[in-house]
N, C-alpha and C positions, 0 to 999 in steps of 0.2 A: 504494500500500500504506500503510495507516494505521500510524504509528509506535507506536501503543499495542497493536497486535495481535501475538501471537507469530509468529515466523518459521516457515515450513514446514520440515519435514525433507525435504531433497531426496532423491528416489529415484534421481537421476542419479549414477552412480558413476564418471564419466569422470575418469581421472587419480588415482583413489584405490586404493591397494593393498589387498589383503585384510587385511594386518596393521593398516593405518591404520583401516580400517572396523571391525575387531574392537576395537581400543583405543578408538576413538571411541564405540562402543556401550557399552563398559564404563564409560567416563567419564560418558556421558549417563545411564546407569542409576544410577551412583553419585551423581550430582548429584540425580537424581529421588528416591532413597531417603534419602541421608545429607546432601544439600546444605542450603544455607541455607533459611530460611523463604521464603514467597512474597515476591518482590521485584517492583519495576517492571520492565518489559520491558528497558529499557536497562541495568539493573544485574544482570540474571540471568546466572549462569554457563552455564545451559543454552542461552540465546539466543546467548551468545558462541561456544559450540561449534558451533551451527548456522551462524552467520555465518562462522566460520573454515572450515568445511567447504565452504560455498558459494564462498568466495574461492579455495580450492584447485581446485574444479571449474572455475571461471571461468578461472583461470590455465592449466589443462590445455587448455581449448578455445582460448585465445589462443595457446599454444605450438604447437598443432596447426594453427593458421591457420583455424580453423572458427568459425562463428557460434554462440554459446551460446544455449540456449533462454531465453525471456523470464523465466521463473521464476528461473532461475539468476542472471541479470543483476540482477533486482529484489532478490533476497535478498542478493547480494553487495554491492550498493551501498546497502543500508539504512542503515548507520552512516556 
């Protein structure tokens, strides 16, 4: 995965509560509308949200003792 490309928004919701997903969506929308101007990928608050979400999903797979999908692992290990 190229470090200059934006992270994907994972469709996998393993380990994410409904409340977390709702708050995450509101934050992402808020950063999209009211957030800072375009920034490099490594400094973007939207990218940080996507990375944190991927880390949570990866932890949920690890706690369940299951193998996480490749997209989840790549996204979580990006930074």
